[in-house]
C-alpha positions, 0 to 999 in steps of 0.5 A: 686860872692862867689869868690869875697866875699872870696877874699875881706874878705881875703884882709881885713884880710891881711890889718888888719894884716899889720896895726897890724904889723906896730903898733907892736901888736902881731898877736894874738891881737883881738879888745876888748881883752887885750893882756896878759902882762908879769909878773913883774920881782920882782916876780923872785927876791925872791928865797924862793917862791915855788909853793904849792899844794892846795891838802892834801899831801899823802905819796907814797909807797917807791917803787914808790919814789925810781923809780921816775926820777929827773923831777918828784920830783917837781910833786911827792906831787901832783901826789901822789894822783894818783899813776897810773898817776905818773907811766904813766907820768914817762913812758912817760917822759922816752920814750920821753927824748931828749937832751935839745935844746936852743929853749926848754930853751927859751920856758921854760923861756918865760912860766915862765915870762908870768906866773910869777912863779919862779917854771917854770924856768928850772934848770941851 
């Protein structure tokens, strides 16, 4: 009888997934929960908007700033509160550096569109 119950529940899940696909709902849609909409395109029109940290900025010692890579430049102000985290993140980025694939670029653009933050846009 347990096999029949499990089979029926699986059938219901497939039926609901079929209706969701037919209606154009994404797979992650659940009844009672709103689907997260994309940010308004007007947020990307103003190029002067920049992300700002809510923490007070402290200056790093000069030996840390000289060794920072280009990817860390935008995070330096926030990571300067934790110099150990900054050096560990730099080691991590340098150890996993790969050539950017078109799929990675698309994922970055989608993240920027969902969050509505021009700071998330990848450099061109």
